[in-house]
C-alpha positions in Angstrom: 92.9 -159.3 82.6 96.6 -159.8 81.7 95.5 -161.0 78.2 93.4 -157.9 77.7 96.3 -155.6 78.6 98.6 -157.5 76.3 96.2 -157.2 73.5 95.8 -153.4 74.0 99.6 -153.0 74.0 99.9 -154.9 70.8 97.1 -152.9 69.2 98.8 -149.6 70.2 102.1 -150.8 68.6 100.6 -151.5 65.2 101.2 -149.1 62.3 97.5 -148.9 61.4 94.6 -147.4 63.3 92.3 -150.2 64.5 88.6 -150.1 65.5 86.2 -153.0 66.1 82.5 -152.8 66.0 79.6 -155.2 66.7 76.6 -156.0 64.4 74.9 -152.8 65.5 78.0 -150.7 64.6 78.8 -150.0 68.2 82.5 -149.6 69.0 83.8 -152.4 71.2 87.6 -151.8 70.9 90.0 -149.4 69.3 93.7 -148.4 69.7 95.4 -145.1 70.6 96.7 -144.6 67.1 93.1 -144.2 65.9 92.4 -141.4 68.3 95.7 -139.7 67.4 95.0 -140.1 63.7 91.6 -138.5 63.7 92.2 -136.2 66.6 89.0 -137.2 68.3 87.7 -135.4 71.4 86.6 -138.8 72.7 89.0 -140.2 75.2 87.2 -143.6 75.3 84.8 -144.1 72.4 84.0 -147.7 73.4 80.2 -148.2 73.6 79.4 -145.3 71.2 78.1 -145.7 67.6 80.9 -145.5 65.0 78.8 -142.9 63.1 79.5 -140.4 65.9 83.3 -141.0 65.6 83.6 -141.4 61.8 80.5 -140.0 60.2 79.7 -141.4 56.7 82.1 -144.4 57.0 81.1 -147.4 54.8 81.4 -150.4 57.2 80.4 -153.0 54.6 83.0 -152.7 51.9 86.2 -154.8 52.2 88.3 -151.9 51.2 87.3 -148.3 50.6 88.4 -144.7 50.7 87.2 -142.5 53.6 87.1 -138.7 53.6 87.2 -137.3 57.1 85.8 -133.9 56.3 86.0 -132.5 59.9 89.8 -132.7 59.7 90.2 -132.5 55.9 92.0 -135.9 55.8 91.5 -139.1 53.8 92.2 -142.7 54.7 92.2 -146.2 53.2 89.9 -148.4 55.2 90.3 -152.2 55.2 87.4 -154.3 56.7 87.9 -157.8 58.2 85.0 -159.9 59.5 85.5 -161.8 62.7 83.1 -164.5 64.1 83.3 -165.4 67.7 81.1 -167.3 70.2 79.9 -163.9 71.5 78.8 -162.8 68.1 79.9 -161.3 64.7 82.2 -158.3 64.6 84.0 -156.1 62.0 87.5 -154.8 62.5 88.4 -151.7 60.5 92.0 -150.8 59.7 92.6 -147.2 58.8 95.7 -146.1 57.0 96.8 -142.7 55.8 95.7 -142.5 52.2 98.8 -140.5 51.1 101.3 -143.2 51.9 99.3 -146.4 51.9 97.4 -146.3 48.7 99.8 -148.9 47.3 99.1 -151.2 50.2 95.4 -150.9 49.5 95.9 -151.8 45.9 98.1 -154.8 46.8 95.5 -156.0 49.3 92.8 -155.8 46.7 94.9 -157.7 44.2 95.8 -160.4 46.7 92.1 -160.7 47.7 91.0 -161.2 44.0 93.8 -163.8 43.4 92.9 -165.6 46.7 89.2 -165.8 45.6 90.3 -167.1 42.1 92.5 -169.8 43.6 89.9 -170.9 46.2 87.3 -171.1 43.4 89.5 -173.4 41.4 90.4 -175.6 44.4 86.7 -175.9 45.4 85.7 -177.0 41.9 88.1 -179.8 41.0 87.4 -183.5 41.5 90.6 -184.3 43.5 90.5 -183.9 47.2 92.8 -181.3 48.7 93.6 -180.6 52.3 96.3 -178.5 53.9 98.0 -178.4 57.3 99.9 -175.5 58.8 103.3 -175.7 60.5 101.6 -177.0 63.7 99.8 -179.8 61.9 96.4 -178.2 62.1 93.9 -178.3 59.2 93.7 -174.9 57.5 91.9 -175.8 54.3 89.8 -178.7 53.0 88.0 -178.5 49.7 84.5 -179.9 49.1 85.8 -183.0 47.2 87.9 -184.0 50.3 85.0 -183.2 52.6 82.8 -185.5 50.6 85.4 -188.3 50.5 86.0 -188.2 54.2 82.4 -187.5 55.3 83.6 -184.2 57.0 82.7 -180.6 56.9 84.7 -177.4 57.1 84.2 -177.6 60.9 87.5 -179.6 61.1 89.5 -176.4 60.2 91.6 -175.5 63.2 91.8 -179.1 64.5 95.0 -181.1 64.6 95.5 -183.7 61.8 95.5 -186.6 64.4 92.2 -185.3 65.8 90.5 -185.6 62.4 92.1 -188.8 61.1 93.1 -192.0 62.9 96.7 -191.5 61.9 100.0 -190.5 63.7 103.3 -189.0 62.7 104.5 -192.3 61.2 101.4 -193.3 59.2 100.2 -189.8 58.1 101.8 -188.8 54.7 101.0 -185.1 55.5 102.7 -185.2 58.9 105.7 -186.9 57.3 105.9 -184.2 54.7 105.6 -181.6 57.5 108.1 -183.1 59.9 110.6 -184.7 57.6 110.1 -182.8 54.3 109.2 -186.1 52.5 107.5 -186.0 49.0 105.1 -188.9 48.3 103.7 -189.5 44.9 100.6 -191.7 44.2 100.8 -193.7 47.4 98.0 -196.1 48.2 96.6 -195.4 51.7 93.7 -196.6 53.9 92.6 -194.7 57.0 89.6 -194.2 59.3 88.3 -190.7 60.2 87.5 -190.0 63.8 83.8 -190.2 62.8 84.4 -193.9 61.8 84.3 -193.6 58.0 86.7 -196.0 56.2 88.6 -194.3 53.3 90.8 -195.8 50.6 92.8 -193.3 48.5 95.7 -192.7 46.2 97.5 -189.8 47.7 100.3 -187.4 46.9 101.7 -185.3 49.7 104.4 -182.7 49.8 105.7 -179.9 52.1 104.8 -176.3 51.4 107.8 -174.0 51.7 108.5 -170.3 51.9 112.1 -168.9 51.6 113.5 -172.4 52.0 111.5 -173.1 55.2 108.6 -175.6 55.6 105.4 -173.7 56.5 102.9 -176.4 56.0 102.0 -179.5 53.9 99.3 -180.4 51.4 97.8 -183.7 50.3 96.1 -184.3 47.0 93.9 -187.4 46.9 91.9 -189.5 44.6 89.1 -191.9 45.7 90.8 -195.3 45.1 87.5 -197.3 45.4 85.8 -195.1 42.8 88.9 -195.3 40.5 89.1 -199.1 41.0 85.4 -199.5 40.1 86.0 -197.4 36.9 89.0 -199.5 35.9 87.1 -202.7 36.5 84.3 -201.5 34.2 86.8 -200.7 31.5 88.4 -204.2 31.8 84.9 -205.8 31.6 84.1 -203.9 28.5 87.4 -204.7 26.9 87.0 -208.4 27.8 83.6 -208.5 26.2 85.1 -206.9 23.1 88.0 -209.2 22.9 86.0 -212.4 23.5 83.7 -211.6 20.6 84.0 -214.4 18.1 83.0 -212.2 15.1 86.0 -211.2 13.1 86.2 -207.5 12.3 85.5 -206.5 8.7 88.6 -205.3 7.0 86.6 -202.3 5.8 85.5 -201.4 9.3 86.4 -197.8 10.2 86.7 -198.5 13.9 90.4 -197.5 13.7 92.3 -194.9 11.8 94.0 -195.7 8.5 97.0 -194.1 6.8 94.6 -192.5 4.3 93.3 -190.3 7.1 96.7 -188.9 7.9 96.7 -185.7 5.8 99.6 -183.7 4.6 102.1 -183.1 1.8 105.0 -182.0 4.1 108.0 -184.2 3.5 108.5 -185.0 7.2 104.9 -186.3 7.7 105.1 -188.2 4.4 108.3 -189.9 5.6 106.6 -190.8 8.9 103.7 -192.4 7.1 106.1 -194.3 4.8 107.8 -195.8 7.9 104.5 -196.6 9.4 103.2 -198.4 6.3 106.4 -200.4 6.0 106.3 -201.4 9.6 102.7 -202.7 9.3 104.1 -205.7 7.4 106.1 -207.0 10.4 105.7 -207.9 14.0 108.6 -205.8 15.3 108.0 -203.4 18.2 107.4 -199.8 17.3 108.2 -196.6 19.3 106.6 -193.4 18.1 107.9 -190.0 19.3 106.0 -186.8 18.9 104.8 -183.9 21.0 101.3 -183.8 22.5 98.7 -183.5 19.7 100.8 -184.6 16.8 98.7 -187.8 16.2 100.7 -190.6 17.8 97.7 -192.8 18.4 96.5 -192.2 14.8 99.8 -193.7 13.5 99.5 -196.6 16.0 96.0 -197.4 14.9 96.9 -197.1 11.2 99.8 -199.6 11.6 97.3 -202.0 13.3 94.7 -201.4 10.5 97.2 -202.1 7.8 98.6 -205.3 9.4 97.3 -208.9 9.4 96.2 -208.3 13.0 93.5 -205.8 11.9 90.7 -208.2 12.6 91.9 -208.6 16.2 91.8 -206.2 19.2 93.7 -202.9 19.3 93.9 -201.9 23.0 95.4 -198.6 24.1 96.2 -197.2 27.6 97.7 -193.9 28.7 100.4 -194.7 31.2 100.3 -191.2 32.6 96.6 -191.3 33.5 96.6 -194.2 35.9 98.3 -194.5 39.3 101.1 -197.1 39.6 99.1 -199.2 42.0 96.3 -199.8 39.5 98.4 -199.7 36.3 100.2 -203.0 37.1 97.0 -204.9 37.6 95.3 -203.4 34.6 98.2 -204.3 32.3 99.3 -207.7 33.6 96.1 -208.9 35.3 95.5 -210.1 38.9 95.3 -213.4 40.8 92.7 -214.0 43.5 94.2 -213.1 46.9 97.0 -210.9 45.5 95.6 -208.0 47.5 92.3 -207.2 49.3 89.5 -207.5 46.8 91.7 -209.0 44.0 90.1 -211.6 41.7 91.3 -213.7 38.8 91.3 -211.3 35.9 93.1 -211.0 32.7 95.0 -207.8 32.0 95.1 -205.7 28.9 98.1 -207.6 27.6 96.2 -210.9 27.7 93.1 -209.3 26.2 95.1 -208.0 23.3 96.1 -211.5 22.4 96.6 -211.8 18.6 96.2 -208.1 18.3 98.1 -204.9 19.2 98.8 -203.1 22.5 99.4 -199.4 22.4 101.2 -197.9 25.4 100.8 -194.2 25.2 103.4 -192.0 27.1 105.5 -194.9 28.0 108.0 -192.5 29.7 105.3 -191.9 32.4 105.3 -195.6 33.3 107.1 -196.3 36.7 110.5 -197.9 36.1 109.5 -201.0 38.1 106.8 -201.7 35.6 109.1 -200.9 32.7 111.3 -203.8 34.0 108.3 -206.1 34.0 107.4 -205.0 30.5 110.8 -206.0 29.1 109.8 -209.7 29.5 106.7 -209.1 27.4 108.7 -207.5 24.6 111.5 -210.1 24.7 109.7 -213.3 25.5 106.0 -212.6 24.8 105.2 -213.8 28.3 103.4 -212.1 31.3 102.8 -213.0 34.9 99.7 -211.7 36.6 100.0 -209.8 39.9 100.2 -212.4 42.7 100.6 -215.2 40.2 103.3 -217.8 39.9 102.8 -219.0 36.3 103.8 -217.3 33.1 101.3 -216.9 30.3 102.3 -216.8 26.7 100.7 -214.1 24.6 100.8 -213.1 20.9 100.8 -209.3 21.1 102.4 -206.6 19.0 103.7 -203.8 21.2 103.5 -200.2 20.0 104.5 -197.5 22.4 104.8 -193.7 22.3 106.9 -191.1 24.0 105.9 -187.3 24.3 109.5 -186.5 25.4 112.6 -187.0 23.2 113.7 -190.5 24.2 117.3 -189.5 25.0 116.0 -186.8 27.3 113.6 -189.3 28.9 116.5 -191.7 29.5 118.7 -188.9 31.0 115.9 -187.8 33.3 115.4 -191.4 34.5 111.9 -191.6 33.0 112.7 -194.4 30.5 114.9 -197.4 30.8 117.5 -197.5 28.1 117.2 -201.3 27.7 113.4 -201.0 27.2 114.0 -198.2 24.7 116.2 -200.3 22.5 113.8 -203.2 22.5 110.7 -201.0 21.8 112.5 -198.8 19.2 113.2 -201.5 16.7 111.1 -199.3 14.4 111.3 -195.7 15.5 108.9 -193.2 14.0 109.2 -189.5 14.5 106.1 -187.3 14.1 106.9 -183.6 13.4 105.3 -180.8 15.3 102.8 -178.6 13.4 105.2 -175.6 13.5 107.6 -177.7 11.3 104.9 -178.5 8.7 103.1 -175.2 8.2 102.7 -176.1 4.5 100.0 -178.5 5.7 97.9 -175.8 7.4 95.7 -175.3 4.3 95.0 -179.0 3.9 94.3 -179.6 7.6 92.2 -176.4 8.0 90.0 -177.3 5.0 89.5 -180.9 6.4 88.5 -179.7 9.8 86.2 -177.0 8.3 84.4 -179.6 6.2 84.2 -182.0 9.2 82.6 -179.4 11.6 80.4 -178.0 8.8 78.8 -181.5 8.6 78.5 -181.8 12.3 77.1 -178.4 13.0 75.2 -177.8 9.8 77.3 -174.7 9.2 78.4 -173.4 5.8 81.8 -171.9 6.5 83.7 -171.3 3.2 87.2 -171.2 4.6 89.8 -168.9 6.3 90.1 -165.2 5.6 93.6 -164.0 4.6 94.3 -162.4 8.0 93.6 -165.7 9.8 95.8 -167.6 7.3 98.6 -165.2 8.0 98.1 -165.5 11.8 98.1 -169.3 11.6 101.4 -169.2 9.7 103.0 -167.0 12.4 101.8 -169.0 15.4 104.0 -171.8 16.9 101.1 -174.2 17.7 102.2 -175.7 21.0 99.2 -178.0 21.0 99.9 -179.1 17.4 97.2 -180.6 15.1 94.9 -181.1 18.1 95.0 -177.4 18.9 94.3 -176.5 15.3 91.3 -178.9 15.3 89.7 -177.4 18.4 90.4 -173.9 17.1 88.6 -174.6 13.8 85.7 -176.3 15.7 85.2 -173.2 17.8 85.4 -170.9 14.8 82.9 -172.9 12.8 80.5 -172.7 15.7 81.0 -168.9 15.9 80.8 -168.2 12.1 77.1 -168.4 11.5 76.7 -166.7 8.1 76.2 -168.6 4.8 79.5 -169.0 3.0 81.2 -167.0 5.7 85.0 -166.9 6.1 86.5 -167.5 9.5 87.8 -164.2 10.9 89.9 -163.2 13.9 86.8 -162.6 16.1 85.7 -166.2 15.5 88.8 -167.7 17.0 89.1 -168.8 20.6 90.3 -166.0 22.9 93.1 -168.1 24.2 94.6 -168.3 20.7 94.7 -164.6 20.3 96.2 -164.1 23.7 98.8 -166.9 23.2 99.8 -165.5 19.8 100.2 -162.0 21.3 102.4 -163.4 24.1 104.4 -165.6 21.7 105.1 -162.5 19.5 106.1 -160.4 22.5 108.4 -163.1 23.9 109.9 -163.7 20.5 110.8 -160.0 20.2 113.2 -160.1 23.1 116.1 -161.9 21.4 115.5 -160.5 18.0 115.0 -156.8 18.7 117.3 -155.9 21.5 117.0 -152.6 23.3 113.4 -152.0 22.3 110.1 -152.4 24.1 108.2 -155.6 23.5 106.2 -154.4 20.5 103.8 -156.8 18.9 103.8 -154.8 15.7 107.6 -154.7 15.5 107.8 -158.5 16.2 105.4 -159.5 13.5 107.0 -157.1 11.0 110.4 -158.4 11.9 109.4 -162.1 11.6 107.5 -161.6 8.4 109.7 -161.7 5.4 108.1 -164.4 3.2 105.8 -163.5 0.3 102.1 -163.5 1.1 102.5 -161.8 4.5 102.0 -158.3 3.2 98.7 -157.8 5.0 100.1 -158.2 8.6 99.2 -154.7 9.4 95.5 -155.6 9.2 95.9 -158.4 11.7 98.0 -156.3 14.1 95.5 -153.4 14.1 92.6 -155.8 14.5 94.1 -157.6 17.5 95.3 -154.4 19.1 91.9 -152.9 18.7 90.3 -156.0 20.3 92.9 -155.8 23.2 92.1 -152.2 23.8 88.4 -152.9 24.0 88.9 -155.7 26.5 91.1 -153.5 28.7 88.5 -150.7 28.6 85.7 -153.2 29.4 87.7 -154.7 32.3 88.4 -151.2 33.8 84.7 -150.3 33.6 83.7 -153.5 35.3 86.2 -153.0 38.1 85.4 -149.2 38.3 88.9 -148.3 37.6 90.6 -150.7 40.0 93.8 -151.7 38.3 94.4 -154.8 40.4 91.0 -156.3 39.7 91.1 -155.4 36.0 94.5 -157.0 35.7 93.3 -160.2 37.4 90.2 -160.5 35.2 92.4 -160.1 32.1 95.0 -162.6 33.3 97.7 -160.0 33.4 100.1 -158.7 36.1 99.5 -155.1 37.3 102.8 -154.1 35.7 101.8 -155.6 32.4 98.5 -153.8 32.5 100.2 -150.5 33.3 102.4 -151.1 30.3 99.4 -151.7 28.0 97.6 -148.6 29.3 100.7 -146.5 28.5 101.1 -148.3 25.1 97.5 -147.5 24.0 97.5 -144.1 25.7 94.4 -145.1 27.8 95.3 -142.8 30.8 
């Protein structure tokens, strides 16, 4: 009884009018503010149909407008579903439309974003589960449910009730209680249902305004990952143990002839690569993502006397530390549970070349161990006691400027000096725009052959747009862009036009132009037209107006379409377009769509 009175007092203190109905739309609870708001003649409407109190109210929509004609008043109505052991209920929150319309819009926007985020979390392969400040499970995605053999029924239960862990052994509870961040830790545990789980886990606290409000764990199935790594090692061992020497004309690996360009920077990089192919010195290649670091590494291998031997590559950022050491250096039986005598990639690359991609992502402990390979050409397997001599040429790459990687503690300086005996820099595409025609023509020919298309080239507008873009994804982004466009341009001898390009490219270019306008055109609104006109001074860019008008027209059409689909709801339209509400309001004003 005391609990009921307390609940009634709380309801009466809220700023919103509240009414709860059952599945038959019979009122089971309401607060005094509701009666004051609508001026009802009912002193106690509990037990009566809601239709008799609020005729015409839509009780199914999550948020709606309600016109109370009897009193000539309008309200925003928010609908929350509640499931209890006694049945299913709906609680309706009524707010005065005149001063709470913004709250309604914000609620709709948050709801859309929440649905988007949940959809993303529910579709990824990694397991994700979240604890609140009290250590209770508040979210567990399908991947984590499958890994643990659980269902969403665990939501609301304490972490230690679900897993056979405590405050000292649970990474999530350590993050929650001590604020600890854990990255790629190997962990075994048993669920309360008795399922044994082996994972690689990252756990971290969740904070709001500097205070811990919960913790999240992101997990990968270690057993599944280990099986995959073992399959890769078996395949590489089969490849390396083949007694047939590779034909020098074999096109398994890239050659320098396949690195296209006339830009002086890329030609200098190729010259360094060709010269280095004649020696056994270590090579370090620096370039942004998508610039072709592995192509250079393969070309060096192909041009060397080692070309008939294995070229083995591994991305140091893609594999957890616990697995990376065993994959690289090999394992000895008994080194850890399930370990067997197995050669690592370094041994398998004997007489050939080993390419370590994104070396700056390799844990520092392993970088120390790698030093011995580079200096002495010797390795020791995990759990082993004997050194094994290998004849391997080491080629590594870095996607971060090495001096920055050293400053940030991502790359050992002593390892850098030993790897960078020969240092090759690959320029980003934005610094070799004079190669755009060569590269575009090559990719068009390539995907014409693959798809059976007959694309003739790029139209002038697209050429101008390509020259204005900063290409953050470099040559790889250009390649995928052309692949998409060739698929979309279906006409015979058709030129690639703006509408054939991926949507993300058009959006990115628009944002890039707007952001670039800020330092260059002070005191003016971010105008795409002004930016492009300001940036375009070189000959051959006289047709920019056509591009601008075409892209602006396309943007207007997308905004109109989004507004129609959302029935004029700004928050939903903005979310579907990937814009903030403020940015969408700006565009509505800019294009005079109101």
